[in-house]
C-alpha positions in Angstrom: -4.9 49.5 -28.1 -5.3 47.3 -31.2 -7.0 48.7 -34.3 -10.6 47.7 -34.8 -11.0 45.4 -37.8 -13.2 46.8 -40.6 -16.2 44.6 -41.4 -17.6 43.5 -44.7 -20.9 45.3 -43.9 -19.0 48.6 -43.6 -17.3 48.1 -47.0 -20.7 47.4 -48.5 -22.2 50.6 -47.1 -19.2 52.7 -48.2 -19.5 51.3 -51.7 -23.3 51.6 -51.8 -23.9 48.0 -52.6 -25.6 45.1 -50.9 -23.7 42.9 -48.4 -24.1 39.9 -50.8 -22.5 41.9 -53.7 -19.6 42.9 -51.5 -19.1 39.3 -50.4 -19.1 38.1 -54.0 -16.4 40.5 -55.0 -14.1 40.2 -51.9 -14.6 36.5 -51.1 -14.2 35.3 -54.7 -17.6 33.8 -55.4 -18.0 32.3 -58.8 -21.2 34.4 -59.4 -20.7 37.2 -61.8 -20.5 40.9 -60.7 -20.2 43.8 -63.2 -16.8 45.5 -63.6 -18.3 48.8 -62.3 -19.5 47.2 -59.0 -16.3 45.3 -58.6 -14.2 48.5 -58.9 -16.5 50.3 -56.4 -16.2 47.5 -53.8 -12.5 47.1 -54.3 -11.9 50.8 -53.9 -14.0 51.0 -50.8 -12.1 48.0 -49.3 -8.7 49.7 -50.0 -9.9 53.0 -48.6 -11.1 51.5 -45.4 -8.2 49.0 -45.0 -10.5 46.0 -45.1 -8.7 42.6 -44.7 -10.7 39.7 -46.4 -11.8 36.8 -44.3 -9.9 33.7 -45.5 -12.5 31.3 -44.2 -15.3 33.1 -45.9 -13.3 33.1 -49.1 -12.7 29.4 -48.9 -16.4 28.8 -48.3 -17.4 31.0 -51.3 -14.9 29.2 -53.6 -15.2 25.8 -51.9 -11.4 25.9 -51.9 -8.6 28.0 -50.5 -4.9 28.8 -51.2 -3.9 26.3 -48.5 -1.9 23.1 -49.2 -1.8 20.8 -46.2 1.4 18.9 -45.5 1.1 16.1 -42.9 4.3 14.4 -41.7 5.2 12.1 -38.8 8.1 14.2 -37.4 9.4 17.4 -38.9 12.6 17.2 -36.8 13.5 14.1 -38.8 15.6 15.3 -41.8 13.8 12.7 -44.0 10.6 14.7 -43.6 12.2 18.1 -43.7 13.7 17.2 -47.0 10.3 16.2 -48.4 8.7 19.3 -46.9 11.3 21.5 -48.7 10.2 20.1 -52.1 6.5 20.4 -51.4 6.9 24.0 -50.2 8.9 25.0 -53.2 6.3 23.8 -55.7 3.4 25.1 -53.7 4.9 28.6 -53.3 5.7 28.8 -57.0 2.0 28.2 -57.6 1.1 31.1 -55.2 -0.2 28.7 -52.5 0.5 28.5 -48.8 1.7 25.3 -47.1 0.2 24.5 -43.7 2.2 21.9 -41.7 0.9 19.3 -39.3 2.9 16.6 -37.4 1.4 13.3 -36.2 4.0 11.9 -33.9 3.1 8.6 -35.6 -0.3 8.7 -33.9 -2.9 7.5 -36.5 -5.7 9.3 -34.6 -3.8 12.5 -34.9 -3.3 11.9 -38.6 -7.0 11.5 -39.2 -7.7 14.6 -37.1 -5.3 16.7 -39.1 -6.9 15.7 -42.4 -10.3 16.4 -41.0 -9.2 19.9 -39.9 -7.7 20.7 -43.3 -11.0 19.5 -44.9 -12.9 21.9 -42.7 -10.7 24.8 -43.8 -11.3 23.8 -47.5 -7.6 23.2 -48.2 -7.1 22.9 -51.9 -4.7 20.0 -51.6 -3.0 17.6 -49.2 0.3 15.8 -49.1 0.9 13.1 -46.5 4.5 11.9 -46.0 5.2 8.9 -43.9 5.0 5.2 -43.8 1.8 3.3 -43.4 1.4 1.0 -40.4 0.3 -2.7 -40.4 -2.8 -1.7 -38.5 -5.5 -2.2 -41.2 -8.2 -0.4 -39.1 -6.0 2.7 -38.9 -5.3 2.6 -42.7 -9.1 2.2 -43.4 -10.0 5.2 -41.2 -7.5 7.4 -42.9 -8.6 6.2 -46.3 -12.2 7.1 -45.4 -11.2 10.6 -44.3 -9.2 11.1 -47.5 -12.2 10.0 -49.6 -14.2 12.7 -47.9 -11.5 15.2 -48.6 -11.4 14.4 -52.3 -15.2 14.2 -52.4 -15.2 17.8 -51.4 -13.0 18.7 -54.3 -9.6 18.5 -52.7 -6.6 16.6 -54.1 -4.4 14.2 -52.2 -1.0 12.6 -52.7 1.1 10.5 -50.4 4.8 9.8 -50.1 4.7 6.2 -48.8 3.3 2.9 -49.8 0.4 2.9 -52.2 -2.3 1.8 -49.7 -4.8 4.7 -49.5 -6.3 4.8 -53.0 -4.7 8.2 -53.9 -1.8 9.3 -56.0 1.4 8.2 -54.3 5.2 8.7 -54.6 6.6 5.3 -53.7 10.3 5.0 -52.7 11.9 1.8 -53.7 12.5 0.6 -50.1 12.8 -3.1 -50.8 14.9 -2.8 -54.0 17.2 -0.2 -52.4 17.8 -2.4 -49.3 18.4 -5.5 -51.5 21.0 -3.7 -53.6 22.7 -2.4 -50.5 22.9 -6.0 -49.0 24.5 -7.3 -52.2 27.1 -4.5 -52.1 28.0 -5.1 -48.5 28.2 -8.9 -49.0 30.6 -8.2 -51.9 32.9 -6.5 -49.5 33.4 -9.9 -47.9 30.9 -9.7 -44.9 29.1 -12.9 -43.9 27.8 -12.1 -40.4 25.2 -9.4 -40.5 22.8 -7.7 -38.0 20.0 -5.3 -38.6 18.6 -2.5 -36.5 15.1 -3.0 -37.9 12.9 -0.2 -36.6 9.3 -0.7 -35.3 7.8 -4.0 -36.5 4.4 -2.4 -37.3 5.9 0.2 -39.7 5.7 -0.9 -43.3 8.8 1.0 -44.5 10.9 -0.7 -41.8 9.4 -4.1 -42.7 10.0 -3.5 -46.4 13.6 -2.5 -45.9 14.3 -5.5 -43.7 12.6 -7.8 -46.2 14.7 -6.3 -49.1 17.9 -6.6 -47.1 17.2 -10.3 -46.3 16.6 -10.9 -50.0 19.9 -9.3 -51.0 21.8 -11.4 -48.5 20.1 -14.5 -49.8 21.2 -13.5 -53.3 24.8 -13.7 -52.0 24.2 -16.9 -50.2 24.2 -15.3 -46.7 21.6 -16.0 -44.0 20.4 -13.4 -41.5 19.4 -15.1 -38.2 16.3 -13.8 -36.5 18.4 -13.3 -33.4 20.5 -10.8 -35.3 17.4 -8.5 -35.9 16.8 -6.0 -33.2 13.7 -3.7 -33.3 13.7 -0.1 -32.0 12.2 3.3 -32.5 12.6 4.9 -35.9 14.7 7.7 -34.3 18.2 8.5 -33.2 17.4 7.3 -29.6 15.8 4.2 -31.1 18.9 3.3 -33.0 21.1 4.0 -29.9 19.0 1.6 -27.7 18.8 -1.1 -30.4 22.6 -0.9 -30.9 23.1 -1.4 -27.1 20.9 -4.5 -27.2 22.8 -5.8 -30.2 26.1 -5.4 -28.3 24.7 -7.2 -25.3 23.7 -10.1 -27.6 27.3 -10.6 -28.7 26.3 -11.7 -32.3 29.8 -11.4 -33.8 28.3 -9.5 -36.7 30.9 -7.7 -38.8 28.3 -5.4 -40.6 25.2 -3.7 -39.2 22.4 -2.3 -41.3 20.1 0.3 -39.7 16.9 0.7 -41.6 17.2 4.5 -41.6 20.0 7.0 -41.2 18.8 8.6 -37.9 18.9 5.1 -36.3 22.4 4.6 -37.7 23.5 7.9 -36.2 22.3 6.7 -32.8 24.1 3.4 -33.3 27.4 5.1 -34.0 27.1 6.9 -30.7 26.3 3.7 -28.8 29.2 1.9 -30.4 31.6 4.6 -29.6 30.5 4.7 -26.0 31.7 1.1 -25.7 34.9 1.4 -27.6 33.7 -0.2 -30.8 35.2 1.4 -33.8 33.5 2.0 -37.2 34.5 0.5 -39.6 37.6 -1.1 -38.0 35.6 -3.3 -35.7 32.2 -3.3 -37.4 30.9 -1.8 -40.6 27.6 0.2 -40.4 25.2 1.3 -43.1 21.9 3.2 -43.1 19.1 4.2 -45.6 17.8 7.6 -46.9 21.0 9.8 -47.2 19.6 12.6 -45.1 21.5 16.0 -45.4 22.9 15.9 -41.9 25.1 12.9 -42.8 27.7 15.4 -44.1 28.6 16.1 -40.5 29.0 12.4 -39.5 32.4 10.9 -39.2 33.1 8.4 -40.7 30.8 9.1 -43.6 27.9 6.8 -43.6 27.2 4.2 -46.3 23.5 4.4 -47.2 20.9 4.2 -49.9 20.2 7.7 -51.3 16.7 8.8 -51.9 16.0 12.1 -53.6 14.0 13.5 -50.7 13.3 17.0 -52.1 12.5 15.7 -55.5 10.0 13.2 -53.9 8.3 16.2 -52.2 8.2 18.1 -55.5 6.7 15.2 -57.3 4.0 14.8 -54.7 3.1 18.5 -54.8 2.9 18.4 -58.6 0.5 15.4 -58.4 -1.9 17.3 -56.3 -1.6 20.6 -58.2 -2.2 19.2 -61.7 -5.6 18.8 -63.3 -5.4 15.1 -64.2 -8.4 13.1 -62.9 -8.5 9.4 -63.0 -7.2 6.2 -61.4 -4.7 6.7 -58.6 -1.2 7.1 -59.9 2.0 5.5 -58.4 5.3 7.4 -59.1 8.1 5.1 -58.2 11.4 6.5 -57.1 14.6 4.5 -57.2 17.3 4.5 -54.5 21.1 4.7 -55.1 23.6 2.7 -53.0 26.3 5.0 -51.8 29.3 3.4 -50.0 31.3 5.6 -47.7 34.0 5.2 -45.0 31.6 3.5 -42.5 31.8 0.2 -44.4 34.9 -1.8 -45.3 36.0 -5.4 -45.7 35.8 -7.3 -42.4 39.0 -7.3 -40.5 38.1 -7.9 -36.8 36.0 -10.3 -34.8 32.8 -8.3 -35.1 30.4 -7.3 -32.4 31.2 -8.9 -29.0 29.6 -8.4 -25.6 31.4 -5.5 -23.9 33.4 -6.2 -20.8 31.2 -3.9 -18.7 27.6 -4.7 -17.9 25.1 -2.8 -20.1 
């Protein structure tokens, strides 16, 4: 049998105080209680083994020890890196992080924010790109306004589109710098695994890459841009479609590293060597790249630091206009990219 939970009313009777007084002491109300009564109630609670009700405490304080963290996919190392940074800062402040995943469903994202607001979460960090759906962005912004109106703090790791403090990765600038470095290796025929067209981070990275190629006098044909899911399987499928197109590209840019990892697998399945036959680069520098051979060229973002910065934004006491903390990316060239030496991507002999 499970032990019966001691009630607040029993603690009040044992301490010889009213239920309201016991609640003020144990649920953290801002109303003053004398030291003598506080000691009596605390002693009774310890003696009886009373466990405070977290929901009641949150209502009494209009806040809690909870920090919400909402991400698109915790299995993606990009988000787990950010989560590590948020968790470290929150735990150092004596707070508890509650994780929610959206699966890139905007309705689910709004629902999670609403639930955290109902639990009086003290703060909220949302990590993940915004979509091009203005209606979805407006609904989320409205829910975040209700959260902050209740006294909560919000920060995002994404584009600054929601009217709250935001850590903004330099997606366009990083992709532009990468394109310049790859063109400097001698490549003139490029292709891009571009991610979902309605995802702003994918669009920004494609735009930045095009700009970097233009800086080097290189054009990226629309037919060389293949969209796919922002996942390993999305990159795998997009790479297969790129192979079938027979573009002759000597260098492929995947707009994130997990797509690049899927592309490596697809190319190997069809006997295409990296970098001997085609060079390949990604974006993010996720930790799991250390196990990929050859090492992947990419744009490094300080993922844990980005999470830490977002957490500090929501935990400080600064009130004012929304702040944008911009984070630069660093181009890192590894063994997956080299000067062009072969004919580039050709249609495989077998039917895909």
